[in-house]
Every structure is written in structure tokens, then in C-alpha cells.
Residue, then its C-alpha position, 0 to 999 in steps of 0.5 A: x523454486x523462482x517461477x516467471x509470471x507471463x503476461x496473462x498471469x500479470x492480468x489477475x494482479x492488482x494492487x499497488x506498492x507501499x513502504x514502510x520505515x518503522x525506524x522513522x515512523x513514515x510510509x510512501x506510496x510509490x505512485x504518490x511519490x509523498x512520504x507521510x508521517x506514521x502517528x500510529x502503529x506500523x504494523x496496523x498501517x500494514x493491516x490496513x493497507x494489506x487489506x485493500x490488496x487486490x480490491x482496486x485494478x491500477x496502483x493509484x486507486x489502491x494507493x488513493x484508497x490505502x490513504x484514504x483508510x489511513x487517514x480515517x484511522x488517524x493513522x496519518 
């Protein structure tokens, strides 16, 4: 059954949104509006980005941290 979140429950939610296209081997971040070509596995990129969920209070900070981590690991 689907549950609706109210405003109070949303205060604990943090992170951002990324989209990976396995066919074109690209990753994009909603806030940054930039598409990056993946040099490594899309699954590794997902694993790295997912490891940062809940760590940053804003979408922009989350996206920036993901991009930095992916660059550091040679994924983008």
C-alpha cells in the first residue's frame, strides 16, 4: 500500500537524484544539469553514489560530492 509523506517526515530525507543510462554509459545529476560519460562500470557508479545517500543536507552538496567521488575513482 502506498503511504504519503507529510512535511515533518520530509525533513529527515536528504540526498540528490542521479540517472544512469547503461545503454549510452552516461550519468546525469538533476541539480547540475550536466551529463558525464562513464569510464567504468555503471554498477560501480551507482554503488559509489548510493554510499553517500543521507550524508549531505542538500541535493547540490550530494551531487557535488558524488561527482567528486566518481572523478576520484576514475569513473567519470
